[in-house]
C-alpha positions as CSV (number, residue, x, y, z in Angstrom):
1,M,359.6,-8.0,118.9
2,L,360.1,-4.3,118.4
3,L,361.8,-3.2,115.1
4,V,363.2,0.2,114.3
5,T,363.7,1.5,110.7
6,V,366.4,4.1,110.2
7,Q,366.0,6.4,107.1
8,Q,369.2,7.9,105.8
9,R,369.3,11.3,104.2
10,D,370.5,9.7,100.9
11,G,367.3,7.6,100.7
12,R,368.7,4.3,102.1
13,E,367.0,2.7,105.0
14,G,367.5,-0.3,107.2
15,T,365.3,-2.1,109.7
16,F,366.8,-3.6,112.9
17,P,365.4,-5.7,115.7
18,V,365.5,-4.3,119.2
19,W,367.1,-7.3,121.0
20,P,367.4,-7.4,124.8
21,S,371.1,-6.5,124.4
22,V,370.0,-3.3,122.5
23,E,367.6,-2.4,125.4
24,Y,370.5,-3.0,127.8
25,A,372.9,-0.7,125.8
26,F,370.2,1.9,125.7
27,E,369.6,1.8,129.5
28,S,373.3,1.8,130.2
29,D,373.8,5.0,128.3
30,K,374.2,7.9,130.7
31,E,372.2,10.2,128.4
32,T,369.0,8.1,128.3
33,G,366.5,6.8,130.8
34,T,365.0,3.3,131.1
35,F,363.4,1.5,128.2
36,D,360.0,2.0,129.7
37,Q,360.6,5.8,130.1
38,L,361.3,5.9,126.3
39,W,357.5,5.5,125.7
40,S,356.3,8.4,127.8
41,N,355.0,11.4,126.0
42,D,357.7,13.6,127.5
43,A,360.7,11.4,126.5
44,P,363.3,13.4,124.6
45,K,363.4,12.7,120.8
46,H,367.1,11.9,120.9
47,W,366.3,8.9,123.1
48,H,364.5,7.3,120.2
49,Y,367.5,8.0,118.0
50,K,369.9,6.5,120.6
51,L,367.8,3.3,120.6
52,A,368.0,3.3,116.8
53,Y,371.7,3.8,116.9
54,Y,372.2,0.8,119.3
55,A,369.9,-1.4,117.1
56,A,371.8,-0.5,114.0
57,L,375.1,-1.0,115.7
58,K,374.0,-4.5,116.8
59,G,372.8,-5.1,113.3
60,K,376.4,-4.3,112.0
61,A,375.1,-1.4,109.9
62,I,377.4,1.0,111.8
63,A,381.2,0.7,111.8
64,L,382.6,-0.1,115.2
65,G,383.9,3.2,116.7
66,E,381.5,5.4,114.8
67,T,380.0,7.7,117.4
68,F,376.4,8.6,117.8
69,D,377.1,12.2,117.0
70,K,378.7,11.3,113.6
71,W,376.0,8.7,112.8
72,I,373.1,11.0,113.5
73,D,374.2,13.5,110.9
74,D,373.2,11.1,108.1
75,V,369.8,10.1,109.7
76,A,366.6,11.6,108.2
77,G,364.2,9.8,110.5
78,I,363.1,6.6,112.3
79,K,360.0,4.5,112.5
80,Y,358.9,1.7,114.7
81,G,357.3,-1.6,113.7
82,K,356.6,-5.0,115.1
83,G,358.3,-8.2,114.1
84,D,358.3,-11.9,115.0
85,D,360.9,-13.6,117.2
86,N,363.4,-13.6,114.4
87,G,363.1,-9.9,113.7
88,N,360.9,-10.2,110.5
89,P,358.4,-7.4,110.1
90,T,354.7,-8.3,111.0
91,Q,353.0,-4.9,111.2
92,E,353.0,-1.4,109.7
93,E,355.6,1.0,111.1
94,Q,354.7,3.8,113.4
95,P,356.5,7.1,114.3
96,P,358.4,7.6,117.5
97,N,356.5,8.1,120.8
98,S,354.0,5.3,119.8
99,S,353.8,2.9,122.7
100,P,355.1,-0.5,121.9
101,S,351.8,-1.9,123.2
102,S,350.0,0.0,120.4
103,L,352.2,-1.7,117.8
């Protein structure tokens, strides 16, 4: 399972699993492409942040109603990692644009 870690500007961070419902939300967003397109070298960086937003929203780390534009102001960066079926980390994290197959 893919995990995304969100680093806040104040030093806090949280790691969230990318459940199928998160992939669905990402693909349903009119400002993103498909989940597979996210891993191409020319995918816009904001797509990675959109995926992190939906994962954090699913993980209840974002208040319902908080928009992406407001949330992104507090984000310093994101990293990807790999986890087991329960969302527990199993591998070192990688920066965005790392293919999930390389994780």
